[in-house]
C-alpha positions in Angstrom: 44.0 -75.2 106.9 44.2 -73.7 110.4 44.8 -70.0 111.1 45.9 -68.8 114.5 45.1 -65.2 115.3 45.7 -62.9 118.3 43.3 -60.0 119.3 44.1 -56.4 119.7 43.6 -53.6 122.3 40.1 -53.3 123.6 39.6 -57.1 123.9 40.8 -57.1 127.6 38.4 -57.3 130.5 39.0 -57.2 134.3 40.2 -60.5 135.7 40.3 -62.3 132.3 43.6 -64.1 133.1 42.5 -65.4 136.5 41.5 -69.0 135.3 44.7 -69.4 133.3 46.8 -69.1 136.4 45.5 -72.5 137.6 47.4 -74.2 134.8 50.8 -75.6 135.6 53.7 -73.2 134.9 51.5 -70.2 133.8 52.0 -68.1 136.9 55.7 -68.7 136.9 56.0 -67.6 133.2 53.9 -64.5 133.8 56.0 -63.5 136.8 59.2 -64.0 134.8 57.9 -61.8 132.0 56.7 -59.3 134.7 60.3 -59.1 136.1 61.7 -58.7 132.6 59.5 -55.7 131.6 58.9 -54.2 135.1 55.1 -54.7 135.0 53.0 -56.9 137.2 51.1 -58.9 134.6 49.6 -61.2 137.3 48.1 -58.3 139.2 46.8 -56.5 136.0 45.4 -59.8 134.6 43.5 -60.8 137.7 42.8 -57.9 140.1 43.1 -54.6 138.2 40.1 -52.5 137.4 38.7 -51.8 133.9 40.2 -48.3 134.0 43.7 -49.6 135.0 43.9 -52.1 132.2 42.6 -49.5 129.7 46.0 -47.8 130.1 47.9 -48.4 126.8 51.1 -49.1 128.6 49.4 -51.9 130.6 46.9 -53.2 128.1 49.4 -54.0 125.3 51.8 -56.2 127.3 48.8 -57.9 129.0 47.3 -58.8 125.6 50.5 -60.2 124.1 51.1 -62.2 127.3 47.6 -63.6 127.3 47.8 -64.6 123.6 51.1 -66.3 124.1 50.1 -68.1 127.3 46.9 -69.4 125.8 48.5 -70.4 122.4 51.4 -72.2 124.1 48.9 -74.5 125.8 48.1 -75.7 122.3 51.4 -75.3 120.6 54.2 -75.6 123.1 57.1 -75.3 120.6 58.0 -73.7 117.3 57.9 -77.2 115.8 54.3 -77.6 117.0 53.2 -74.3 115.4 55.1 -75.1 112.1 53.5 -78.5 111.9 49.9 -77.7 112.7 49.3 -74.0 111.8 48.8 -72.9 108.3 49.1 -69.1 108.9 49.2 -66.7 111.8 48.3 -63.1 112.2 47.4 -60.6 114.9 45.3 -57.5 115.0 47.3 -54.4 115.9 49.3 -55.2 119.0 48.3 -58.9 118.5 50.9 -58.8 115.6 53.7 -59.0 118.2 52.2 -62.2 119.6 51.8 -63.6 116.1 55.5 -62.7 115.4 56.6 -64.7 118.4 54.3 -67.7 117.5 55.7 -67.6 113.9 59.2 -67.8 115.3 60.5 -64.4 114.3 60.9 -63.2 117.9 61.3 -65.1 121.1 58.4 -64.8 123.5 60.5 -62.7 125.9 61.7 -60.4 123.1 58.1 -59.9 122.0 57.2 -59.0 125.6 60.1 -56.5 125.9 59.1 -55.0 122.6 55.4 -54.7 123.4 56.3 -53.0 126.7 58.3 -50.4 124.8 55.5 -50.1 122.2 52.8 -49.6 124.9 54.9 -46.9 126.7 55.7 -45.1 123.4 52.1 -45.1 122.2 50.9 -43.9 125.6 53.3 -41.0 125.5 52.2 -40.1 122.0 48.5 -40.3 123.1 49.1 -38.0 126.0 50.0 -35.1 123.7 46.3 -34.5 122.9 43.0 -36.1 123.8 42.3 -38.6 121.1 40.3 -41.8 120.7 38.7 -44.4 118.5 35.2 -45.5 117.6 33.8 -48.5 115.7 31.3 -48.0 113.0 29.0 -51.0 112.6 27.3 -51.5 109.3 27.3 -49.1 106.3 29.0 -49.1 103.0 32.7 -48.3 102.8 32.1 -46.0 99.8 29.8 -43.9 102.1 31.7 -44.3 105.4 35.2 -43.4 104.2 34.3 -40.0 102.6 32.2 -39.2 105.7 35.2 -39.8 108.0 37.4 -37.7 105.8 34.9 -34.8 106.0 35.1 -35.0 109.8 38.9 -35.1 109.7 39.0 -38.7 111.0 41.2 -41.6 109.9 39.9 -45.1 109.1 42.5 -46.6 111.5 41.1 -50.2 111.3 39.4 -51.5 108.2 38.2 -54.8 109.7 35.9 -56.1 107.0 32.5 -57.6 107.7 30.9 -54.2 107.8 33.2 -52.7 110.5 35.5 -49.7 110.2 37.2 -48.1 113.2 37.7 -44.4 113.1 40.4 -42.5 115.0 41.0 -38.9 115.8 40.6 -36.2 118.4 38.0 -36.4 121.1 36.1 -33.6 119.4 36.1 -35.4 116.1 34.9 -38.7 117.7 32.1 -36.8 119.4 31.1 -35.2 116.1 31.0 -38.7 114.5 28.7 -40.0 117.3 26.3 -37.1 116.6 26.6 -37.4 112.8 27.1 -41.0 111.8 27.3 -42.0 108.1 24.2 -43.0 106.3 23.6 -46.7 106.6 25.7 -47.1 109.7 23.8 -48.8 112.5 25.9 -47.7 115.4 29.0 -45.8 116.4 30.6 -47.4 119.5 33.5 -45.5 121.2 36.3 -48.0 122.1 38.1 -48.6 125.4 41.4 -47.4 124.1 43.3 -44.3 125.2 44.5 -42.8 121.9 44.1 -42.5 118.1 46.2 -45.6 117.3 47.3 -46.3 113.7 47.1 -42.6 112.7 49.6 -39.7 112.4 49.0 -39.0 116.1 51.2 -42.1 116.8 54.2 -40.9 114.7 56.4 -40.1 117.7 56.1 -43.8 118.7 57.6 -45.0 115.5 61.1 -43.6 116.2 61.0 -45.0 119.7 60.2 -48.5 118.4 62.9 -48.2 115.7 65.5 -47.7 118.3 64.1 -50.6 120.4 64.5 -53.1 117.5 68.1 -52.4 116.7 69.4 -55.1 119.1 66.7 -57.6 118.5 67.6 -61.2 117.5 65.3 -61.8 114.5 64.6 -65.0 112.5 62.6 -65.6 109.4 59.1 -66.9 110.3 58.7 -70.7 110.1 55.0 -70.3 109.6 53.2 -68.1 107.1 52.7 -64.6 108.6 50.0 -62.3 107.3 50.7 -58.6 107.8 48.2 -55.9 108.9 49.8 -53.5 106.5 48.3 -55.0 103.4 47.3 -58.5 104.1 50.4 -59.9 102.4 52.5 -62.8 103.5 55.9 -61.8 104.9 58.7 -64.3 104.7 61.6 -62.1 105.9 62.0 -61.6 109.7 63.7 -58.2 109.2 60.8 -57.0 106.9 58.3 -58.4 109.5 59.9 -56.3 112.2 60.0 -53.2 110.0 56.3 -53.6 109.5 55.7 -54.0 113.2 57.4 -50.6 113.8 55.6 -48.7 111.0 52.2 -50.2 111.7 51.7 -48.2 114.9 51.1 -45.1 112.7 49.3 -46.7 109.8 45.9 -48.3 109.3 45.2 -52.0 110.2 43.8 -53.7 107.1 42.2 -56.8 108.8 39.9 -57.0 105.9 42.8 -57.8 103.6 44.2 -60.3 106.1 40.9 -62.2 106.0 41.0 -62.1 102.2 44.5 -63.7 102.3 43.2 -66.4 104.8 40.5 -67.2 102.2 43.0 -67.4 99.3 45.2 -69.7 101.4 42.3 -72.0 101.9 41.4 -71.5 105.6 39.0 -74.0 107.0 39.4 -73.3 110.7 40.4 -70.3 112.9 41.5 -70.3 116.5 41.7 -67.0 118.3 44.0 -66.6 121.3 42.9 -65.2 124.6 41.0 -63.0 125.1 39.2 -64.4 122.1 35.9 -63.2 120.6 36.4 -60.1 118.5 38.3 -61.6 115.6 36.1 -64.7 115.7 33.1 -62.5 115.3 34.6 -60.9 112.2 35.5 -64.2 110.7 32.0 -65.6 111.2 30.7 -62.8 109.0 33.5 -62.5 106.5 34.5 -66.2 106.2 31.3 -68.2 106.0 31.9 -71.9 106.4 35.1 -71.5 108.3 35.0 -73.2 111.8 36.0 -70.7 114.5 36.9 -71.1 118.1 37.8 -68.3 120.5 39.9 -69.1 123.5 38.2 -67.4 126.5 39.2 -69.7 129.4 41.1 -72.9 129.8 37.7 -74.7 129.4 38.0 -74.0 125.7 41.3 -75.8 125.2 39.9 -79.3 124.7 37.5 -78.0 122.0 40.5 -76.2 120.4 42.6 -79.4 120.4 39.8 -81.3 118.8 39.4 -78.7 116.1 43.2 -78.6 115.5 43.2 -82.4 115.1 40.2 -82.4 112.9 41.8 -79.8 110.6 45.1 -81.7 110.4 43.3 -84.9 109.4 41.4 -83.0 106.7 44.5 -81.4 105.4 46.3 -84.8 105.3 43.4 -86.4 103.5 43.4 -83.5 101.0 47.2 -83.8 100.6 47.8 -80.2 101.7 50.7 -79.0 103.9 50.0 -76.6 106.8 52.7 -74.2 105.7 55.1 -73.4 102.9 
């Protein structure tokens, strides 16, 4: 069974969309979305600096656009996704790309919503200086009480020995100086706020109002939620979760547990791929993984998709319920 995943904020790098613009129709689609959300995705994906694309209001639409652009090279229509993908999920802002790929939102609706999300979270982050840091290694039973003592929130519980803490700049600095026993490293992340914590509460109401006029459909492909790793079959419930998730922890560890329970054998990560593939390699041994970094990866991805479909057919399993 194939799982299609979309990465979250921090995965972006300067110029990462440049090679994708060589593909037919990609630049036109990006420019249409740019006009719809009043943000030059082509500029930010090709020429902007690292500091410019760190801006939450820029990074989030850029990441959803790149996930959709790369995934649509493999699955052009909803029917293609439904026929070939067993489950889809996204990490944090990647959930909006996954919601579009699963058919709950149109691609343009996802772009409009992520633009509002990015602006609302940037506004919330500007209230005080906050940030996030990844803790690599260590036992959760040791790490979590340590974070609580420092006043930090485990904003992303990613599995595979990785937890991301979020809080004020002072709290993050204290964590760097005083890491939990058994943790190898504490790595500050290239994000501009304490996402998925109470610091983002003001963004929830802004997103609630932004979703009132959305056209929403039930997902045609199994959708695994960051909230608790559970499958969500209602489009309205899926959107409610997207709204609330900005102020609640991402449980990617539970998402990967669900992938395992569903029988995942292959995982493709949309552009800019790498982060979620790395977690899967450690947490899902034996699962074939492929991160989409440039268009050069598309042929290998198509081969993996075909191989997985053949194996599913031979085993008599369907890609989705």
